[in-house]
VEXMIFI-889161 format. One line per 2 residues: number of its first residue (from 1); for each residue x, y, z of N, C-alpha, C, CB. Coordinates in steps of 0.02 Angstrom, whole numbers, plus 50000, padded with zeros to 5 digits. Glycine has a CB too. Example, Ala and Ser with C-alpha at 12.3 -4.5 7.8 and 13.67 -1.06 7.14 Angstrom:
1 = 50660,49716,50390,50615,49775,50390,50660,49835,50390,50565,49776,50452; 50642,49888,50354,50684,49947,50357,50645,50002,50394,50704,49970,50286;
END
This chain:
1 = 49437,54670,63325,49459,54733,63302,49455,54748,63401,49399,54785,63229; 49497,54816,63420,49500,54835,63490,49465,54897,63509,49567,54842,63509;
3 = 49432,54874,63550,49384,54936,63557,49401,54976,63620,49305,54914,63561; 49399,55028,63640,49404,55061,63702,49355,55107,63727,49458,55091,63703;
5 = 49355,55135,63793,49315,55169,63813,49353,55245,63806,49292,55142,63879; 49307,55296,63779,49336,55353,63791,49296,55405,63826,49358,55375,63734;
7 = 49319,55463,63845,49277,55513,63883,49263,55567,63857,49300,55531,63937; 49218,55598,63838,49219,55676,63815,49204,55711,63863,49175,55698,63763;
9 = 49253,55726,63887,49253,55783,63958,49199,55844,63954,49334,55827,63965; 49206,55872,63907,49163,55915,63903,49062,55906,63897,49197,55941,63848;
11 = 49070,55831,63900,48996,55823,63903,48976,55787,63963,48968,55786,63843; 49022,55785,63996,49023,55735,64085,48979,55799,64109,49127,55718,64147;
13 = 48933,55759,64149,48899,55823,64204,48896,55790,64266,48815,55853,64187; 48943,55724,64268,48975,55704,64347,48903,55665,64372,49002,55790,64409;
15 = 48862,55648,64340,48792,55612,64369,48809,55557,64407,48740,55586,64314; 48863,55520,64379,48875,55458,64412,48842,55403,64408,48875,55465,64464;
17 = 48808,55398,64355,48765,55337,64318,48801,55292,64297,48725,55351,64261; 48862,55309,64268,48895,55251,64245,48930,55203,64309,48952,55278,64192;
19 = 48942,55246,64370,48968,55196,64424,48897,55155,64447,49008,55241,64496; 48843,55177,64443,48792,55149,64469,48775,55086,64424,48739,55199,64475;
21 = 48777,55100,64355,48767,55041,64312,48812,54970,64332,48786,55066,64237; 48877,55015,64345,48934,54955,64353,48916,54920,64429,49027,54991,64352;
23 = 48892,54959,64463,48887,54927,64535,48836,54904,64525,48889,54964,64599; 48784,54901,64486,48740,54829,64479,48748,54789,64444,48685,54828,64466;
25 = 48788,54787,64398,48816,54718,64377,48853,54687,64428,48860,54721,64315; 48896,54712,64461,48951,54684,64497,48924,54677,64574,49019,54734,64490;
27 = 48875,54688,64590,48843,54678,64665,48875,54716,64718,48846,54603,64689; 48871,54779,64695,48900,54853,64729,48959,54852,64735,48878,54875,64796;
29 = 49009,54812,64696,49074,54847,64670,49087,54863,64601,49127,54811,64685; 49096,54931,64611,49103,54975,64554,49194,54948,64519,49094,55074,64589;
31 = 49191,54945,64458,49245,54934,64415,49255,55013,64390,49228,54874,64352; 49235,55052,64393,49234,55122,64376,49258,55157,64419,49180,55148,64363;
33 = 49301,55210,64422,49323,55269,64472,49318,55314,64453,49377,55277,64498; 49314,55360,64498,49305,55444,64491,49364,55482,64518,49239,55473,64534;
35 = 49403,55518,64471,49452,55566,64498,49421,55618,64497,49514,55575,64467; 49438,55656,64552,49441,55723,64564,49468,55785,64525,49466,55723,64611;
37 = 49421,55832,64499,49460,55888,64454,49468,55931,64514,49416,55928,64381; 49420,55963,64532,49408,56004,64593,49382,55986,64654,49373,56046,64581;
39 = 49331,56017,64693,49303,55994,64748,49239,55973,64734,49306,56037,64798; 49225,56001,64673,49152,55987,64668,49128,55959,64589,49114,56059,64686;
41 = 49196,55949,64558,49187,55904,64471,49232,55848,64489,49223,55953,64383; 49193,55785,64461,49222,55731,64479,49212,55685,64389,49177,55695,64560;
43 = 49249,55657,64375,49274,55646,64307,49274,55547,64302,49365,55691,64300; 49248,55516,64285,49236,55437,64271,49316,55416,64241,49161,55421,64204;
45 = 49349,55358,64275,49413,55337,64246,49389,55266,64251,49488,55358,64287; 49412,55229,64181,49397,55175,64178,49456,55141,64147,49338,55170,64149;
47 = 49461,55077,64145,49536,55064,64138,49555,55061,64045,49554,54980,64184; 49601,55066,64061,49625,55098,63981,49640,55042,63934,49701,55147,63983;
49 = 49647,54961,63964,49667,54907,63928,49731,54918,63897,49620,54890,63881; 49776,54945,63914,49847,54971,63887,49879,54906,63842,49904,54995,63959;
51 = 49922,54954,63789,49951,54891,63741,50007,54861,63788,49987,54919,63658; 50036,54879,63846,50082,54863,63890,50080,54871,63963,50126,54888,63872;
53 = 50018,54830,63982,50001,54843,64031,50036,54838,64104,49960,54819,64024; 50052,54872,64135,50095,54864,64202,50059,54832,64246,50119,54927,64236;
55 = 49995,54842,64242,49960,54778,64314,49984,54712,64287,49852,54769,64325; 49976,54714,64225,50000,54638,64199,50085,54608,64226,50002,54645,64103;
57 = 50120,54666,64220,50187,54652,64215,50199,54648,64307,50234,54719,64162; 50157,54684,64361,50175,54675,64434,50127,54607,64457,50155,54752,64481;
59 = 50081,54590,64422,50038,54540,64460,50091,54477,64471,49963,54516,64413; 50117,54453,64529,50155,54389,64543,50115,54334,64531,50181,54385,64610;
61 = 50065,54310,64527,50025,54271,64522,49985,54261,64459,49995,54281,64568; 49992,54300,64404,49984,54308,64344,49894,54305,64347,50031,54251,64298;
63 = 49863,54315,64380,49810,54328,64372,49755,54389,64334,49808,54321,64418; 49814,54430,64312,49794,54482,64253,49836,54465,64200,49803,54562,64269;
65 = 49793,54456,64153,49818,54447,64074,49797,54475,64032,49813,54395,64046; 49826,54500,63964,49821,54532,63907,49812,54469,63847,49886,54582,63901;
67 = 49743,54478,63820,49730,54436,63764,49768,54476,63696,49642,54427,63756; 49786,54440,63660,49834,54474,63621,49783,54492,63555,49907,54423,63605;
69 = 49741,54451,63527,49689,54466,63484,49639,54541,63493,49647,54403,63493; 49621,54538,63550,49563,54580,63567,49597,54642,63592,49513,54548,63621;
71 = 49663,54655,63625,49690,54692,63680,49641,54698,63738,49710,54759,63657; 49606,54652,63737,49572,54657,63821,49620,54641,63879,49509,54599,63835;
73 = 49614,54688,63935,49671,54655,63987,49596,54635,64032,49750,54723,64034; 49627,54548,64051,49561,54522,64092,49589,54508,64166,49524,54445,64057;
75 = 49562,54491,64205,49573,54484,64283,49528,54421,64308,49548,54559,64326; 49562,54359,64334,49532,54312,64366,49515,54320,64432,49563,54265,64360;
77 = 49465,54356,64461,49453,54380,64511,49461,54318,64576,49387,54415,64497; 49456,54253,64532,49449,54194,64591,49516,54175,64622,49416,54121,64560;
79 = 49563,54197,64579,49626,54176,64607,49662,54246,64618,49668,54123,64556; 49643,54296,64640,49679,54360,64657,49680,54349,64741,49634,54438,64626;
81 = 49733,54368,64763,49755,54357,64817,49758,54408,64863,49805,54333,64809; 49759,54474,64839,49745,54536,64855,49808,54572,64890,49685,54535,64896;
83 = 49863,54558,64839,49930,54603,64873,49938,54662,64831,50008,54561,64874; 49873,54692,64791,49880,54748,64780,49938,54781,64730,49882,54766,64836;
85 = 49977,54730,64703,50027,54749,64659,50014,54789,64601,50054,54699,64639; 49949,54763,64566,49931,54789,64526,49891,54865,64515,49909,54747,64512;
87 = 49887,54871,64606,49852,54933,64597,49899,54985,64605,49795,54943,64641; 49956,54970,64635,50008,55008,64630,50061,55022,64584,50030,54998,64667;
89 = 50046,54979,64532,50064,54980,64479,50044,55030,64414,50054,54928,64474; 49971,55029,64444,49927,55056,64369,49951,55147,64372,49808,55042,64377;
91 = 49954,55160,64309,50008,55232,64328,49928,55288,64323,50099,55257,64240; 49860,55255,64294,49810,55303,64284,49761,55291,64366,49765,55284,64200;
93 = 49788,55247,64412,49743,55245,64460,49678,55216,64468,49737,55292,64468; 49671,55166,64421,49596,55161,64411,49577,55083,64431,49574,55182,64327;
95 = 49638,55066,64456,49621,54989,64502,49599,55001,64575,49695,54938,64511; 49579,54975,64609,49577,54974,64680,49554,54913,64708,49540,55024,64703;
97 = 49552,54909,64779,49531,54843,64804,49486,54836,64846,49572,54813,64828; 49447,54794,64855,49371,54781,64878,49386,54787,64951,49333,54701,64855;
99 = 49367,54827,65001,49371,54815,65064,49361,54761,65087,49343,54847,65091; 49312,54728,65075,49286,54670,65126,49315,54597,65089,49186,54671,65134;
101 = 49319,54603,65044,49378,54531,64999,49435,54537,64992,49373,54513,64925; 49461,54594,64986,49531,54632,64995,49548,54589,64922,49590,54616,65083;
103 = 49521,54598,64863,49542,54589,64795,49538,54647,64749,49506,54538,64767; 49583,54651,64699,49580,54706,64662,49519,54696,64627,49639,54717,64620;
105 = 49509,54766,64611,49433,54772,64544,49466,54805,64485,49350,54835,64570; 49450,54770,64433,49477,54786,64370,49416,54804,64303,49524,54718,64353;
107 = 49409,54848,64284,49349,54840,64234,49358,54780,64187,49341,54905,64188; 49306,54760,64172,49306,54695,64115,49263,54722,64038,49254,54615,64156;
109 = 49261,54778,64033,49212,54813,63987,49157,54779,63951,49247,54841,63939; 49125,54755,64018,49073,54722,64019,49076,54661,63960,49019,54773,64012;
111 = 49114,54615,63967,49119,54566,63893,49073,54510,63900,49198,54529,63876; 49029,54503,63941,48968,54467,63933,48908,54504,63904,48951,54441,63997;
113 = 48923,54567,63868,48862,54587,63826,48897,54611,63768,48811,54644,63858; 48858,54599,63714,48854,54606,63658,48860,54690,63620,48796,54570,63651;
115 = 48818,54717,63674,48813,54783,63674,48876,54831,63691,48762,54793,63715; 48916,54807,63728,48977,54847,63749,48962,54887,63827,48994,54908,63683;
117 = 48990,54903,63856,48997,54925,63916,48922,54943,63943,49047,54981,63914; 48907,54944,64026,48858,54957,64037,48852,55034,64052,48841,54915,64077;
119 = 48913,55057,64081,48925,55119,64094,48903,55167,64031,48997,55122,64112; 48955,55152,63963,48939,55175,63911,48860,55178,63897,48975,55142,63869;
121 = 48820,55127,63887,48757,55123,63880,48708,55189,63932,48745,55043,63899; 48716,55178,63987,48690,55209,64035,48708,55296,64030,48716,55171,64097;
123 = 48766,55291,64005,48774,55375,64020,48736,55423,63962,48864,55398,64018; 48698,55471,64012,48634,55518,63983,48667,55572,63935,48587,55562,64050;
125 = 48736,55586,63933,48744,55622,63884,48790,55598,63844,48756,55679,63899; 48823,55551,63834,48847,55526,63779,48922,55550,63795,48809,55551,63710;
127 = 48940,55549,63861,48998,55591,63871,49047,55517,63867,48999,55646,63951; 49039,55456,63884,49072,55402,63876,49051,55371,63809,49063,55360,63932;
129 = 49099,55364,63767,49086,55310,63712,49135,55256,63696,49076,55342,63649; 49113,55200,63672,49135,55144,63672,49164,55144,63596,49082,55093,63693;
131 = 49234,55151,63579,49228,55140,63492,49296,55121,63467,49204,55214,63445; 49303,55111,63425,49355,55068,63389,49417,55111,63402,49341,55055,63304;
133 = 49474,55082,63409,49546,55107,63428,49557,55163,63354,49616,55026,63434; 49536,55123,63301,49581,55158,63253,49526,55221,63237,49608,55104,63178;
135 = 49459,55227,63256,49421,55287,63252,49458,55332,63318,49330,55269,63261; 49475,55311,63357,49500,55367,63426,49558,55404,63392,49535,55322,63509;
137 = 49616,55369,63346,49680,55404,63313,49633,55444,63267,49744,55349,63270; 49586,55422,63208,49576,55456,63175,49548,55513,63181,49562,55433,63148;
139 = 49491,55526,63231,49449,55574,63222,49474,55603,63291,49370,55554,63209; 49527,55584,63331,49538,55612,63389,49488,55626,63434,49566,55661,63379;
141 = 49450,55565,63446,49401,55558,63500,49424,55587,63573,49384,55483,63506; 49399,55597,63612,49410,55623,63675,49456,55683,63671,49437,55571,63718;
143 = 49483,55715,63616,49523,55772,63639,49462,55840,63626,49606,55778,63587; 49461,55879,63669,49417,55927,63685,49438,55986,63719,49372,55900,63717;
145 = 49414,56054,63732,49428,56090,63771,49381,56101,63821,49445,56135,63744; 49407,56117,63892,49341,56125,63948,49339,56207,63921,49361,56109,64057;
147 = 49274,56222,63960,49264,56306,63944,49291,56326,64020,49166,56338,63922; 49315,56391,64024,49353,56403,64061,49299,56414,64133,49397,56459,64030;
149 = 49228,56452,64125,49178,56447,64171,49150,56397,64179,49140,56481,64164; 49120,56367,64238,49086,56307,64241,49036,56305,64223,49081,56283,64286;
151 = 48974,56357,64209,48918,56352,64174,48924,56367,64107,48872,56387,64199; 48961,56367,64065,48982,56350,63998,49015,56307,63972,49003,56383,63977;
153 = 48987,56260,63934,49027,56213,63892,49032,56216,63827,49010,56157,63900; 49067,56206,63778,49080,56194,63708,49081,56132,63692,49137,56220,63685;
155 = 49042,56118,63633,49024,56064,63600,49097,56047,63574,48965,56075,63546;
END
């Protein structure tokens, strides 16, 4: 079964604990990005592991591939030449290039852990969830309403 990371925006407090957990695993390189909503509000952006990933289509060296069984989009960092085609192709802006090594950084959903991604396990409020794809559709996970006032949130 395909699983994905979803964000409950109304639970996110912008603590960036998910980014810290990612950095600790990948030796200082975060595979999760932050999108700016306002000057003081940032939300985590993780790879969506798209059904038809544009990053896979854009990679001229076949470094990024999609596993048809799991739906997992993975990258071979060893073979990446840093052309940035995948970064430019991603419509969600979640891919980036490491400044020192000039290779793209892509979320691997911490596939080395049976418990799931580190960012989800570290999230103190439960804003990040790792759920089955069918559950996302059935329960409409990730669909919520943000309060109009910054100091009030609705569950």
